[in-house]
Backbone as CSV, one residue per row, in Angstrom:
resi,resn,N_x,N_y,N_z,CA_x,CA_y,CA_z,C_x,C_y,C_z
1,MET,-116.720,46.311,73.215,-116.147,45.377,74.121,-116.521,43.985,73.806
2,TRP,-117.840,43.776,73.565,-118.328,42.448,73.244,-117.754,41.902,71.958
3,LEU,-117.556,42.742,70.944,-116.898,42.339,69.667,-115.500,41.926,69.924
4,VAL,-114.747,42.654,70.707,-113.304,42.316,70.976,-113.259,40.947,71.661
5,THR,-114.069,40.724,72.638,-114.086,39.400,73.324,-114.431,38.246,72.382
6,LEU,-115.358,38.453,71.440,-115.756,37.445,70.526,-114.622,37.176,69.544
7,LEU,-113.898,38.193,69.079,-112.743,37.994,68.192,-111.628,37.268,68.976
8,LEU,-111.404,37.606,70.185,-110.391,36.937,70.999,-110.661,35.438,71.131
9,LEU,-111.982,35.115,71.449,-112.370,33.716,71.602,-112.176,33.018,70.278
10,TYR,-112.482,33.624,69.168,-112.372,32.965,67.859,-110.896,32.658,67.583
11,SER,-110.024,33.631,67.858,-108.568,33.459,67.685,-108.029,32.298,68.507
12,LEU,-108.485,32.181,69.779,-108.036,31.090,70.642,-108.482,29.758,70.153
13,GLN,-109.728,29.646,69.628,-110.197,28.382,69.084,-109.416,27.954,67.848
14,GLU,-109.093,28.915,67.000,-108.276,28.586,65.802,-106.891,28.073,66.209
15,ALA,-106.265,28.741,67.120,-104.925,28.284,67.627,-104.975,26.880,68.177
16,ASN,-106.025,26.682,69.004,-106.094,25.318,69.691,-106.350,24.225,68.643
17,SER,-107.171,24.494,67.619,-107.449,23.436,66.662,-106.215,23.063,65.836
18,GLU,-105.373,24.089,65.622,-104.110,23.765,64.914,-103.116,22.962,65.778
19,ASP,-103.171,23.169,67.100,-102.287,22.424,67.936,-102.653,21.037,68.239
20,VAL,-103.920,20.657,67.901,-104.364,19.327,68.188,-103.768,18.391,67.207
21,VAL,-103.075,17.340,67.704,-102.480,16.288,66.805,-103.174,14.993,67.205
22,SER,-103.648,14.335,66.130,-104.297,13.032,66.398,-103.250,12.009,66.555
23,THR,-103.259,11.295,67.695,-102.318,10.200,67.866,-103.094,8.922,68.000
24,ARG,-102.587,7.895,67.273,-103.282,6.607,67.289,-102.299,5.549,66.904
25,LEU,-102.675,4.321,67.291,-101.883,3.149,66.924,-102.940,2.190,66.267
26,TYR,-102.552,1.336,65.342,-103.473,0.472,64.743,-102.795,-0.764,64.123
27,PHE,-103.558,-1.800,63.902,-103.083,-3.004,63.293,-103.384,-2.972,61.850
28,VAL,-102.475,-3.353,60.998,-102.662,-3.466,59.534,-103.203,-4.799,59.163
29,ASN,-102.583,-5.888,59.726,-103.037,-7.234,59.440,-102.789,-8.049,60.674
30,ALA,-103.683,-8.031,61.617,-103.479,-8.810,62.879,-103.909,-10.210,62.779
31,SER,-104.345,-10.648,61.566,-104.783,-12.044,61.413,-103.691,-12.965,61.027
32,LEU,-102.507,-12.468,60.635,-101.385,-13.267,60.236,-100.897,-14.047,61.416
33,GLN,-100.995,-15.378,61.367,-100.507,-16.179,62.515,-99.360,-17.131,62.148
34,ARG,-99.210,-17.423,60.806,-98.179,-18.383,60.465,-97.610,-18.008,59.136
35,VAL,-96.323,-18.060,59.001,-95.604,-17.826,57.739,-94.618,-18.954,57.505
36,THR,-94.796,-19.704,56.435,-93.856,-20.751,56.062,-93.114,-20.246,54.849
37,PHE,-91.822,-20.288,54.874,-90.996,-19.762,53.720,-89.964,-20.774,53.318
38,SER,-89.528,-20.682,52.066,-88.486,-21.523,51.525,-87.144,-21.061,51.911
39,SER,-86.278,-21.949,52.404,-84.928,-21.579,52.808,-84.113,-21.032,51.611
40,SER,-84.547,-21.386,50.394,-83.821,-20.893,49.253,-84.277,-19.527,48.749
41,VAL,-85.346,-19.044,49.395,-85.956,-17.755,48.989,-85.789,-16.701,50.093
42,GLY,-86.130,-17.147,51.319,-86.178,-16.166,52.424,-87.563,-15.509,52.498
43,VAL,-87.682,-14.553,53.406,-88.981,-13.910,53.594,-88.773,-12.466,54.162
44,SER,-89.611,-11.600,53.713,-89.693,-10.254,54.271,-91.110,-10.048,54.874
45,LEU,-91.123,-9.695,56.165,-92.392,-9.619,56.848,-92.552,-8.248,57.441
46,PRO,-93.452,-7.407,56.918,-93.681,-6.077,57.463,-94.360,-6.219,58.884
47,CYS,-94.056,-5.344,59.784,-94.747,-5.304,61.074,-96.190,-5.044,60.799
48,PRO,-97.099,-5.881,61.371,-98.515,-5.731,61.108,-99.176,-4.608,61.891
49,ALA,-98.426,-3.591,62.280,-99.021,-2.466,63.037,-98.421,-1.144,62.597
50,GLY,-99.050,-0.066,62.925,-98.544,1.214,62.537,-99.105,2.292,63.428
51,GLY,-98.888,3.547,63.180,-99.381,4.631,63.989,-99.259,5.976,63.354
52,ALA,-100.010,6.908,63.898,-99.948,8.323,63.514,-99.919,9.122,64.736
53,PRO,-98.897,9.993,64.984,-97.760,10.102,64.054,-96.959,8.828,63.954
54,HIS,-95.944,8.845,63.107,-95.107,7.675,62.821,-94.766,6.927,64.166
55,ALA,-94.974,5.603,64.057,-94.680,4.747,65.238,-93.329,4.064,65.074
56,ILE,-92.690,3.800,66.150,-91.467,3.024,66.179,-91.860,1.570,66.188
57,LEU,-91.379,0.841,65.212,-91.685,-0.546,65.071,-90.567,-1.426,65.503
58,ARG,-90.809,-2.418,66.363,-89.757,-3.310,66.836,-90.266,-4.766,66.781
59,TRP,-89.356,-5.655,66.538,-89.637,-7.119,66.489,-88.984,-7.816,67.700
60,TYR,-89.681,-8.813,68.242,-89.208,-9.636,69.391,-89.477,-11.159,69.118
61,LEU,-88.691,-11.938,69.771,-89.103,-13.313,69.808,-90.211,-13.524,70.825
62,ALA,-90.972,-14.555,70.677,-92.185,-14.737,71.546,-91.847,-14.708,73.019
63,ALA,-90.665,-15.126,73.354,-90.250,-15.106,74.799,-90.000,-13.678,75.274
64,GLY,-90.048,-12.700,74.349,-89.858,-11.290,74.786,-88.434,-10.823,74.497
65,ASP,-87.541,-11.664,73.968,-86.187,-11.235,73.691,-86.193,-10.340,72.511
66,ASP,-85.379,-9.246,72.540,-85.146,-8.371,71.389,-84.580,-9.097,70.277
67,ILE,-84.912,-8.642,69.072,-84.360,-9.247,67.817,-83.153,-8.425,67.584
68,TYR,-82.071,-9.128,67.239,-80.843,-8.457,66.847,-80.453,-8.942,65.462
69,ASP,-79.737,-8.105,64.750,-79.344,-8.502,63.327,-78.298,-9.566,63.389
70,VAL,-78.427,-10.541,62.525,-77.379,-11.596,62.284,-77.094,-11.398,60.824
71,PRO,-75.822,-10.964,60.573,-75.421,-10.690,59.119,-75.712,-11.840,58.236
72,HIS,-76.409,-11.476,57.115,-76.736,-12.419,56.028,-77.746,-13.509,56.477
73,ILE,-78.335,-13.358,57.632,-79.262,-14.336,58.130,-80.658,-13.676,58.526
74,ARG,-80.578,-12.618,59.378,-81.761,-11.934,59.834,-81.455,-10.426,59.978
75,HIS,-82.426,-9.623,59.521,-82.217,-8.131,59.606,-83.558,-7.492,59.849
76,VAL,-83.609,-6.487,60.710,-84.814,-5.657,60.855,-84.475,-4.305,60.221
77,HIS,-85.268,-3.989,59.185,-85.037,-2.740,58.470,-85.642,-1.555,59.234
78,ALA,-85.169,-0.415,58.957,-85.651,0.821,59.617,-87.147,1.019,59.532
79,ASN,-87.716,0.551,58.433,-89.197,0.613,58.273,-89.995,-0.391,59.057
80,GLY,-89.353,-1.182,59.858,-89.984,-2.260,60.625,-90.215,-3.605,59.983
81,THR,-89.597,-3.779,58.780,-89.736,-5.048,58.152,-88.671,-6.058,58.634
82,LEU,-89.145,-7.246,59.032,-88.270,-8.295,59.486,-87.895,-9.116,58.264
83,GLN,-86.606,-9.243,57.935,-86.180,-10.022,56.824,-85.304,-11.178,57.336
84,LEU,-85.703,-12.399,56.808,-84.924,-13.592,56.962,-84.368,-13.968,55.596
85,TYR,-83.030,-13.961,55.470,-82.456,-14.200,54.178,-82.396,-15.695,53.793
86,PRO,-82.283,-15.962,52.529,-82.091,-17.384,52.112,-80.862,-17.953,52.841
87,PHE,-80.892,-19.271,53.070,-79.769,-19.929,53.780,-79.682,-21.356,53.339
88,SER,-78.503,-21.896,53.578,-78.283,-23.315,53.280,-78.734,-24.167,54.431
89,PRO,-79.033,-25.433,54.175,-79.485,-26.321,55.285,-78.515,-26.368,56.427
90,SER,-77.211,-26.228,56.174,-76.230,-26.280,57.255,-76.347,-25.005,58.194
91,ALA,-76.952,-23.913,57.686,-77.023,-22.678,58.431,-78.373,-22.659,59.239
92,TYR,-79.180,-23.654,59.165,-80.499,-23.654,59.879,-80.252,-23.412,61.352
93,ASN,-81.077,-22.588,61.942,-81.036,-22.328,63.397,-82.505,-22.232,63.814
94,SER,-82.975,-23.166,64.706,-84.379,-23.192,65.072,-84.777,-21.879,65.790
95,ILE,-83.909,-21.259,66.490,-84.259,-20.025,67.189,-84.618,-18.923,66.176
96,ILE,-83.938,-18.902,65.075,-84.237,-17.932,63.982,-85.246,-18.412,62.987
97,HIS,-85.077,-19.658,62.539,-85.919,-20.145,61.434,-87.143,-20.923,61.713
98,ASP,-87.399,-21.118,62.998,-88.605,-21.871,63.372,-89.025,-21.399,64.756
99,ASN,-89.624,-20.194,64.774,-89.942,-19.600,66.118,-91.086,-18.667,65.991
100,GLU,-91.585,-18.224,67.100,-92.665,-17.222,67.129,-92.125,-15.877,67.370
101,TYR,-92.553,-14.928,66.577,-92.144,-13.522,66.702,-93.406,-12.696,66.939
102,PHE,-93.186,-11.451,67.447,-94.198,-10.496,67.456,-93.551,-9.133,67.243
103,CYS,-94.462,-8.194,66.906,-93.983,-6.807,66.613,-94.666,-5.852,67.528
104,THR,-94.092,-4.731,67.844,-94.772,-3.729,68.619,-94.651,-2.340,67.787
105,ALA,-95.695,-1.542,68.047,-95.644,-0.201,67.508,-95.823,0.756,68.653
106,GLU,-95.020,1.829,68.685,-95.075,2.737,69.857,-94.900,4.185,69.397
107,ASN,-95.752,5.043,69.885,-95.653,6.463,69.658,-96.322,7.147,70.917
108,GLN,-96.643,8.434,70.790,-97.229,9.163,71.832,-98.545,8.608,72.392
109,ALA,-99.254,7.866,71.543,-100.537,7.299,71.946,-100.333,6.041,72.854
110,GLY,-99.151,5.507,72.863,-98.893,4.332,73.683,-98.153,3.263,72.952
111,LYS,-98.452,2.027,73.199,-97.734,0.891,72.655,-98.730,-0.238,72.442
112,ILE,-98.648,-0.863,71.222,-99.513,-2.024,70.988,-98.536,-3.185,70.551
113,ARG,-99.042,-4.328,70.705,-98.289,-5.649,70.418,-99.153,-6.466,69.496
114,SER,-98.487,-6.909,68.402,-99.165,-7.817,67.471,-99.405,-9.121,68.126
115,PRO,-100.275,-9.908,67.571,-100.329,-11.344,67.922,-99.044,-12.047,67.524
116,SER,-98.712,-13.106,68.164,-97.514,-13.883,67.761,-97.702,-14.470,66.349
117,ILE,-96.615,-14.466,65.677,-96.577,-15.062,64.276,-95.568,-16.151,64.247
118,HIS,-95.970,-17.307,63.907,-95.018,-18.430,63.798,-94.320,-18.431,62.467
119,ILE,-93.029,-18.200,62.427,-92.247,-18.150,61.194,-91.414,-19.434,61.151
120,LYS,-91.639,-20.177,60.022,-90.936,-21.455,59.849,-90.329,-21.620,58.514
121,ALA,-89.079,-21.977,58.426,-88.462,-22.264,57.124,-88.624,-23.643,56.703
122,GLY,-88.773,-23.804,55.451,-88.932,-25.133,54.834,-87.947,-25.232,53.671
123,GLU,-87.752,-26.405,53.195,-86.798,-26.618,52.116,-87.407,-26.513,50.676
124,ALA,-88.644,-26.923,50.544,-89.248,-26.898,49.247,-90.112,-25.633,49.104
125,GLN,-90.305,-25.139,47.936,-91.117,-23.934,47.696,-92.592,-24.252,47.657
126,THR,-92.950,-25.475,47.471,-94.423,-25.778,47.517,-94.936,-25.566,48.920
127,ASN,-96.166,-25.106,48.993,-96.767,-24.805,50.343,-96.128,-23.650,51.041
128,CYS,-95.322,-22.839,50.404,-94.619,-21.717,51.041,-95.435,-20.372,50.765
129,LYS,-95.378,-19.512,51.736,-96.053,-18.266,51.543,-95.002,-17.178,51.715
130,HIS,-94.756,-16.365,50.671,-93.802,-15.324,50.742,-94.598,-14.022,51.034
131,VAL,-94.318,-13.407,52.081,-95.041,-12.187,52.533,-94.185,-11.011,52.138
132,LYS,-94.767,-9.999,51.514,-94.051,-8.762,51.272,-94.776,-7.621,51.765
């Protein structure tokens, strides 16, 4: 009887250890605060957060407004990368090209928000930082 109870306990422990899933959210690069990019080049900015299991990544304007795609101007890829495409000076829009953005990562562990990142377009490539 004692041996059967011990085997039963061991089987339960094995089953429980397989069922345990580690959930977490984390920042990849929370120190990024400012990105200046050339209007002739554009910029791709990965969300500076992630998670396990896979986290849903979303971008927002600092005011909390959802980011929406603007064809050939701004796009959020399925992997959470925010892309601002190259543009002509006449297509400049301060809401898109000179604003603060933040990203969130969300999974079963909860939701985290990155610090705000000021993204600003410039005309010359000197002093520009292209983030990939």
